[in-house]
C-alpha positions as CSV (number, residue, x, y, z in Angstrom):
1,X,0.3,0.2,0.2
2,X,1.7,3.8,-0.9
3,X,2.1,6.1,1.6
4,X,1.2,9.5,1.7
5,X,3.2,12.2,2.5
6,X,1.8,15.6,3.4
7,X,3.4,18.4,3.3
8,X,2.6,22.5,3.3
9,X,5.6,22.6,0.4
10,X,4.6,22.1,-3.3
11,X,5.7,18.2,-4.4
12,X,6.6,20.0,-7.9
13,X,9.0,22.1,-9.3
14,X,7.7,25.8,-10.4
15,X,8.8,27.1,-13.4
16,X,8.5,30.9,-14.8
17,X,6.6,30.6,-18.6
18,X,7.7,33.9,-19.5
19,X,11.3,32.9,-19.1
20,X,10.9,30.9,-22.1
21,X,9.0,34.3,-24.3
22,X,11.0,36.5,-22.7
23,X,13.9,36.8,-26.2
24,X,16.6,36.2,-23.8
25,X,18.5,33.6,-25.3
26,X,19.6,32.5,-21.7
27,X,16.3,32.4,-20.0
28,X,15.0,30.7,-22.4
29,X,17.8,27.9,-22.3
30,X,17.6,27.8,-18.8
31,X,13.6,26.9,-19.0
32,X,14.0,24.4,-21.6
33,X,16.7,22.9,-19.3
34,X,14.5,23.1,-16.4
35,X,11.4,22.0,-17.4
36,X,12.5,19.4,-19.5
37,X,14.3,17.6,-15.9
38,X,11.2,18.5,-13.9
39,X,9.3,16.0,-16.8
40,X,11.7,13.7,-16.5
41,X,11.9,13.3,-12.4
42,X,8.2,14.7,-11.6
43,X,5.7,14.6,-14.4
44,X,4.2,17.8,-13.2
45,X,5.5,21.4,-12.7
46,X,3.4,24.3,-11.4
47,X,3.8,27.1,-14.3
48,X,3.5,30.8,-13.4
49,X,3.2,33.7,-15.9
50,X,1.6,31.1,-17.8
51,X,-0.9,33.8,-19.9
52,X,-4.2,32.8,-19.0
53,X,-5.7,35.9,-16.8
54,X,-6.5,35.9,-13.5
55,X,-10.1,37.8,-14.6
56,X,-10.5,35.0,-17.3
57,X,-10.0,32.1,-14.5
58,X,-12.4,33.9,-12.4
59,X,-15.1,34.0,-14.8
60,X,-14.4,30.3,-16.3
61,X,-15.0,29.1,-12.4
62,X,-17.9,31.3,-11.5
63,X,-20.1,29.9,-15.2
64,X,-18.9,26.7,-14.2
65,X,-20.3,26.5,-10.7
66,X,-23.3,28.1,-12.0
67,X,-23.7,25.4,-14.8
68,X,-23.4,22.1,-12.5
69,X,-26.6,24.3,-10.4
70,X,-28.7,24.1,-12.9
71,X,-31.1,20.4,-12.3
72,X,-30.3,17.3,-13.3
73,X,-33.2,17.6,-16.1
74,X,-31.7,20.9,-17.7
75,X,-28.1,19.4,-17.3
76,X,-29.4,15.5,-19.0
77,X,-30.5,18.0,-22.3
78,X,-26.8,18.6,-22.9
79,X,-25.8,14.8,-22.6
80,X,-25.4,13.0,-25.9
81,X,-24.4,8.8,-24.9
82,X,-23.9,8.6,-28.6
83,X,-20.8,10.6,-29.1
84,X,-18.5,8.7,-26.3
85,X,-18.5,11.9,-23.6
86,X,-16.4,14.1,-26.4
87,X,-18.8,17.1,-25.8
88,X,-21.6,18.4,-23.8
89,X,-22.5,16.8,-20.6
90,X,-21.3,13.7,-18.6
91,X,-23.6,12.9,-15.7
92,X,-22.3,11.3,-12.6
93,X,-21.3,7.0,-12.8
94,X,-20.5,7.6,-16.4
95,X,-16.8,7.5,-16.1
96,X,-13.9,5.4,-14.2
97,X,-10.3,5.1,-14.5
98,X,-8.3,2.2,-16.2
99,X,-8.2,-0.5,-14.5
100,X,-10.7,-0.2,-12.0
101,X,-14.7,-0.9,-12.5
102,X,-16.7,1.5,-10.1
103,X,-17.0,5.0,-11.3
104,X,-15.5,8.2,-10.2
105,X,-17.3,10.7,-8.1
106,X,-17.8,13.6,-10.5
107,X,-19.8,14.9,-13.4
108,X,-18.2,17.0,-15.9
109,X,-18.9,19.2,-19.4
110,X,-16.8,19.0,-22.2
111,X,-15.8,22.3,-24.9
112,X,-14.1,20.9,-27.5
113,X,-11.6,21.9,-31.2
114,X,-13.4,25.3,-32.6
115,X,-12.1,24.8,-36.4
116,X,-13.2,28.1,-38.2
117,X,-11.8,27.6,-41.8
118,X,-12.2,24.5,-44.1
119,X,-9.5,22.1,-42.3
120,X,-11.1,19.4,-43.5
121,X,-10.3,17.7,-39.9
122,X,-13.9,19.3,-38.7
123,X,-15.4,16.7,-39.8
124,X,-13.8,14.0,-37.2
125,X,-14.9,16.5,-34.7
126,X,-19.1,16.2,-32.9
127,X,-19.8,20.2,-32.7
128,X,-20.0,21.7,-29.1
129,X,-23.4,22.3,-27.1
130,X,-23.7,25.7,-26.2
131,X,-26.0,25.7,-23.5
132,X,-29.1,28.0,-23.8
133,X,-29.5,28.9,-20.0
134,X,-26.1,30.4,-19.5
135,X,-24.9,32.3,-22.8
136,X,-21.8,33.9,-20.4
137,X,-20.8,29.6,-19.7
138,X,-20.0,28.9,-23.4
139,X,-18.5,32.6,-23.8
140,X,-15.9,31.6,-20.7
141,X,-15.2,28.1,-22.5
142,X,-14.4,29.4,-25.2
143,X,-12.2,31.8,-24.3
144,X,-10.6,30.2,-22.2
145,X,-9.8,27.1,-24.9
146,X,-8.1,29.4,-26.9
147,X,-6.3,30.9,-23.7
148,X,-4.7,27.6,-22.8
149,X,-4.1,26.4,-26.4
150,X,-1.8,29.4,-26.4
151,X,0.1,29.1,-23.6
152,X,0.0,24.7,-24.2
153,X,1.9,25.5,-27.5
154,X,4.7,27.5,-25.6
155,X,5.0,24.4,-23.3
156,X,5.3,21.9,-25.9
157,X,7.7,24.1,-27.9
158,X,10.1,24.1,-24.9
159,X,9.8,20.4,-24.6
160,X,10.5,19.9,-28.6
161,X,13.9,21.5,-27.8
162,X,14.9,19.7,-24.9
163,X,14.4,16.3,-26.5
164,X,16.3,17.3,-29.7
165,X,13.6,18.3,-32.1
166,X,13.1,21.9,-34.1
167,X,10.9,24.4,-31.6
168,X,8.0,24.2,-33.7
169,X,8.2,20.6,-34.3
170,X,4.4,20.1,-32.4
171,X,2.8,23.4,-34.1
172,X,1.0,21.9,-37.1
173,X,0.8,18.2,-34.9
174,X,-1.7,20.4,-32.3
175,X,-3.4,23.0,-35.2
176,X,-7.1,22.1,-34.8
177,X,-6.1,18.9,-32.3
178,X,-8.5,16.8,-30.3
179,X,-8.1,19.1,-27.3
180,X,-10.5,19.4,-24.6
181,X,-11.5,21.5,-22.2
182,X,-13.2,19.7,-18.8
183,X,-15.4,21.2,-16.4
184,X,-15.4,18.8,-13.4
185,X,-17.7,18.9,-10.5
186,X,-17.3,16.5,-7.6
187,X,-20.4,17.3,-5.0
188,X,-20.4,17.6,-1.4
189,X,-20.2,14.1,0.2
190,X,-23.2,13.7,2.1
191,X,-22.4,10.3,4.0
192,X,-19.6,8.0,4.7
193,X,-18.2,6.9,1.7
194,X,-17.6,3.6,0.6
195,X,-13.7,4.9,-0.2
196,X,-11.6,7.3,0.4
197,X,-10.8,8.4,-3.8
198,X,-13.2,10.8,-5.5
199,X,-11.2,9.8,-8.7
200,X,-8.7,6.9,-8.7
201,X,-5.6,6.9,-9.6
202,X,-4.6,7.3,-13.2
203,X,-2.7,8.8,-16.2
204,X,-3.3,11.3,-18.9
205,X,-3.9,10.0,-22.4
206,X,-2.9,13.1,-24.5
207,X,0.3,15.4,-24.6
208,X,0.1,17.9,-21.8
209,X,-3.0,18.7,-19.3
210,X,-2.8,22.1,-17.9
211,X,-4.7,22.3,-14.7
212,X,-6.0,25.9,-13.4
213,X,-6.4,25.9,-9.5
214,X,-9.1,23.9,-8.1
215,X,-11.9,25.1,-5.6
216,X,-10.2,22.6,-3.3
217,X,-7.5,20.4,-2.8
218,X,-7.2,16.9,-3.0
219,X,-4.8,16.4,-5.7
220,X,-2.2,13.8,-5.4
221,X,0.8,12.2,-7.6
222,X,2.6,8.9,-6.8
223,X,6.5,9.4,-7.1
224,X,8.6,7.2,-8.1
225,X,9.3,5.8,-4.6
226,X,5.8,5.2,-4.1
227,X,4.7,7.7,-2.1
228,X,1.6,9.9,-2.6
229,X,2.3,14.0,-2.3
230,X,-0.3,16.5,-2.2
231,X,-0.1,19.0,-5.1
232,X,-1.6,22.4,-4.4
233,X,-1.7,25.3,-7.2
234,X,-0.4,28.6,-5.6
235,X,-1.9,31.9,-6.8
236,X,-0.9,32.8,-10.0
237,X,-0.2,29.2,-11.0
238,X,-1.2,26.6,-13.1
239,X,-0.1,22.7,-12.7
240,X,0.7,21.2,-16.1
241,X,1.8,17.4,-16.4
242,X,3.0,15.2,-19.0
243,X,0.7,12.8,-20.8
244,X,0.6,8.8,-22.2
245,X,0.5,10.5,-25.7
246,X,4.4,12.5,-25.3
247,X,5.3,9.9,-22.8
248,X,5.1,7.5,-25.9
249,X,6.7,9.9,-28.4
250,X,9.6,10.4,-25.8
251,X,10.2,6.6,-25.3
252,X,9.1,6.9,-21.1
253,X,11.7,9.7,-21.2
254,X,9.3,12.1,-20.2
255,X,6.7,11.2,-17.6
256,X,3.3,10.6,-17.5
257,X,3.0,10.5,-13.3
258,X,0.2,8.4,-12.1
259,X,-2.2,10.9,-10.3
260,X,-5.9,10.8,-8.3
261,X,-7.8,13.1,-6.6
262,X,-9.1,12.0,-2.9
263,X,-11.8,13.2,-0.6
264,X,-11.3,16.2,1.9
265,X,-10.9,15.8,5.6
266,X,-14.3,15.3,7.2
267,X,-14.8,18.7,8.3
268,X,-14.9,19.5,4.2
269,X,-16.8,17.1,3.6
270,X,-19.9,19.6,3.1
271,X,-17.5,21.5,0.2
272,X,-17.9,20.4,-3.4
273,X,-15.3,20.6,-5.5
274,X,-14.5,21.9,-9.0
275,X,-11.6,21.0,-11.5
276,X,-10.9,22.8,-15.0
277,X,-7.9,20.9,-16.9
278,X,-7.4,21.1,-20.0
279,X,-6.2,18.1,-21.9
280,X,-3.9,19.2,-25.5
281,X,-4.1,16.6,-28.1
282,X,-3.0,16.7,-31.3
283,X,-4.2,16.1,-34.4
284,X,-5.8,11.6,-34.9
285,X,-3.1,11.4,-37.8
286,X,-0.2,12.6,-35.5
287,X,2.7,9.6,-35.6
288,X,3.2,8.6,-31.9
289,X,6.2,6.4,-33.0
290,X,8.8,6.9,-30.6
291,X,11.7,9.7,-31.3
292,X,15.1,8.5,-32.5
293,X,16.7,11.1,-30.1
294,X,15.0,9.0,-27.2
295,X,16.1,6.1,-28.0
296,X,19.5,4.5,-26.6
297,X,21.4,1.2,-25.1
298,X,20.0,2.9,-21.3
299,X,16.5,3.4,-23.1
300,X,15.7,0.9,-25.6
301,X,12.7,1.0,-28.0
302,X,9.3,0.2,-25.5
303,X,6.3,1.1,-27.8
304,X,5.0,-0.2,-31.0
305,X,4.0,2.8,-33.8
306,X,0.8,4.0,-33.1
307,X,-1.3,7.3,-34.1
308,X,-2.5,9.5,-31.7
309,X,-6.1,8.9,-33.3
310,X,-5.7,5.1,-32.7
311,X,-4.1,4.9,-29.1
312,X,-7.1,7.5,-27.9
313,X,-9.9,5.1,-29.5
314,X,-7.7,2.5,-27.7
315,X,-8.3,4.3,-24.3
316,X,-11.7,5.9,-24.6
317,X,-12.6,2.4,-24.7
318,X,-10.5,1.2,-21.5
319,X,-12.4,4.3,-19.4
320,X,-15.5,3.1,-20.4
321,X,-16.3,6.4,-22.8
322,X,-16.6,4.5,-25.7
323,X,-17.8,1.3,-26.6
């Protein structure tokens, strides 16, 4: 059984994205090494000066809370179970972590890519579901989606440099990629829970995940030493972690770290938890074949070739969102 290390210090390094975008080659190079080594060691970093305005984050959270406060019938109007939860509302009990049968204790809302030109990839994506009752909810999701995309593009550019690729390596692969903005609501605990976990341990599927500070604590990562450590984003920080697609592409050089969400202390059971991750995905035809620069005698080839679309379908079936 894994131990839990409670600490008032953040378990992960903090990086300043302004160093990468500063135009100063020394600051930029230092950032590349710092974030790359952090992902080799932890798989998670906290990022400051990430480019997502505080006003937008607050507006997003305010509107997410308003949506989940709607009655169940209204929310179910925005659920389409024929598209595997890719857009709109997903009710309680629909999703479970890979390797677990019991569902996570959450409901969520998905907002996806907005293709506004003649890119043929548009036909791959379901339409977003606009909530008639809350037009400001739709506006906040659109604005946040674009801000997360821009921030994530810079982070991937730094990681491309770290593994010996051109800085713009990911640009065409994530342009109109299948990224998802997910607003999650974990409800208050009203009786003795059957388990201590709100969302079972898992790894993310995508390239990277950007998470703005949740409304309550509970996120933990599993260290290489098998210890669970609390992760708390401080003021002005977002948490960014490596997903399985990037781990696969880099042949396990950059780590997709196991994480979970645990129940709060008993005195906080009455409080809900809201969390808004942005899962940055590439286009479905991106080749996830391991990079030659990440294969050597000490780190031999770990994965067979696969595309991002094929890998995503495989994983969605494993977590119950696709048949």
